[in-house]
C-alpha positions as CSV (number, residue, x, y, z in Angstrom):
1,M,0.0,0.0,0.0
2,N,1.3,3.4,-0.9
3,P,-1.2,6.1,0.0
4,K,-1.0,9.6,-1.7
5,F,-1.6,12.7,0.4
6,T,-4.5,14.4,-1.5
7,H,-6.1,17.0,0.7
8,V,-6.6,18.9,4.0
9,A,-10.2,19.6,4.9
10,L,-10.9,22.8,6.9
11,L,-14.0,24.3,8.4
12,V,-14.4,28.0,7.4
13,N,-16.9,30.8,8.1
14,D,-17.2,31.8,4.4
15,V,-15.9,29.8,1.5
16,D,-16.0,32.8,-0.8
17,A,-13.7,34.8,1.6
18,T,-11.5,31.7,1.9
19,A,-11.3,31.4,-1.9
20,D,-10.4,35.1,-2.3
21,F,-7.6,34.8,0.3
22,Y,-6.0,31.7,-1.2
23,I,-6.3,33.1,-4.8
24,K,-4.7,36.4,-3.8
25,Y,-2.0,35.2,-1.5
26,C,-1.2,31.7,-2.6
27,R,-2.1,31.8,-6.3
28,L,-4.5,28.9,-5.9
29,K,-7.5,28.4,-8.1
30,V,-11.0,27.2,-7.2
31,L,-11.1,23.7,-8.8
32,N,-14.6,22.7,-7.6
33,R,-17.6,24.1,-5.9
34,R,-20.3,21.9,-4.4
35,I,-23.2,21.9,-2.0
36,D,-23.4,18.6,-0.1
37,P,-26.9,17.2,-0.9
38,N,-27.2,15.7,2.5
39,T,-26.1,18.6,4.7
40,G,-26.4,21.7,2.5
41,Y,-22.8,22.6,3.4
42,R,-21.1,24.8,0.7
43,G,-17.6,23.5,-0.2
44,I,-14.7,24.3,-2.4
45,W,-11.5,22.7,-3.5
46,L,-8.5,25.1,-3.8
47,G,-5.3,24.2,-5.5
48,Q,-3.0,24.3,-8.5
49,D,-4.5,21.0,-9.7
50,T,-6.3,18.0,-8.1
51,K,-3.1,16.3,-6.9
52,F,-3.3,18.2,-3.6
53,V,-6.0,20.6,-2.5
54,I,-7.5,22.5,0.4
55,V,-11.1,21.4,0.9
56,A,-13.0,24.2,2.7
57,F,-16.5,23.8,4.0
58,E,-18.9,26.1,5.7
59,S,-22.4,25.9,7.1
60,E,-25.0,27.8,9.1
61,K,-24.7,25.2,11.7
62,K,-21.6,25.4,13.9
63,P,-19.7,23.2,14.5
64,I,-19.9,21.2,11.3
65,Q,-19.9,17.5,11.8
66,S,-19.6,14.8,9.3
67,I,-20.0,11.0,9.7
68,S,-17.2,11.5,12.2
69,K,-16.5,14.3,14.6
70,P,-14.8,16.6,14.0
71,F,-14.9,17.3,10.2
72,N,-11.3,18.5,9.9
73,H,-9.1,15.8,8.5
74,F,-6.1,14.8,6.4
75,G,-7.0,13.0,3.2
76,F,-5.0,10.1,1.5
77,S,-6.0,8.1,-1.5
78,F,-5.3,4.5,-2.5
79,D,-5.3,2.9,-5.9
80,S,-8.0,0.3,-5.0
81,K,-11.0,-0.3,-2.8
82,D,-9.2,-3.4,-1.4
83,E,-6.5,-1.1,0.0
84,V,-9.1,1.0,1.8
85,D,-10.6,-2.3,3.2
86,K,-7.2,-3.5,4.3
87,I,-6.3,-0.3,6.2
88,S,-9.8,-0.4,7.7
89,E,-9.2,-3.9,9.0
90,I,-5.8,-3.1,10.5
91,A,-7.2,0.1,12.2
92,K,-10.2,-1.9,13.5
93,E,-8.0,-4.5,15.1
94,E,-6.0,-1.7,16.7
95,K,-9.2,0.1,17.8
96,L,-8.4,3.2,15.7
97,L,-11.2,2.9,13.0
98,N,-13.5,5.8,13.4
99,Y,-16.0,4.8,10.6
100,G,-16.2,3.0,7.3
101,P,-15.4,1.7,5.0
102,V,-18.4,3.2,3.2
103,Y,-19.2,4.4,-0.3
104,M,-20.4,8.0,0.0
105,D,-21.0,9.2,-3.6
106,A,-19.3,9.6,-7.0
107,E,-17.3,12.7,-5.8
108,I,-16.2,11.5,-2.4
109,G,-15.8,7.8,-3.3
110,Y,-15.2,4.9,-1.0
111,I,-13.7,6.0,2.3
112,C,-12.8,5.1,5.8
113,E,-11.5,7.2,8.6
114,I,-9.0,6.3,11.3
115,L,-7.7,8.3,14.3
116,D,-4.1,9.2,15.0
117,P,-2.8,8.9,18.6
118,D,-4.0,12.5,19.4
119,G,-7.5,11.8,17.9
120,N,-6.9,13.7,14.6
121,S,-8.9,12.3,11.8
122,V,-7.2,10.7,8.7
123,E,-9.4,9.7,5.8
124,F,-8.4,7.0,3.3
125,S,-10.3,6.9,0.0
126,F,-10.6,5.2,-3.4
127,G,-12.4,6.8,-6.3
128,Q,-12.2,10.4,-5.3
129,K,-11.4,13.0,-8.0
130,L,-8.4,14.2,-6.0
131,G,-4.9,12.9,-6.3
């Protein structure tokens, strides 16, 4: 298994202000805008290309929660669904699996999330449009 670091997900107050900042100061581009159909959260992908992006999400509801808590996470991708399953099994045995594996949708793909020793969330995916 060789996971690729694809994204960092951040909670923000205003995705438009966040986009303006990263466009102006970091020369990033908005690569994707979406509204999550289940939560209504507005989100953007900021980057030079889809190899590595900042995923920024906002909502009227604070704090934003996803399947897991909290929403902030590091994102890594694998080349196969089997690799996501394998990392999930290892993490489950070590009591680090937070959720998954689960297929979310065509954009998010097949994912699982594990927790590092400090409780930070690390997402592993297959089939995302990132990476």
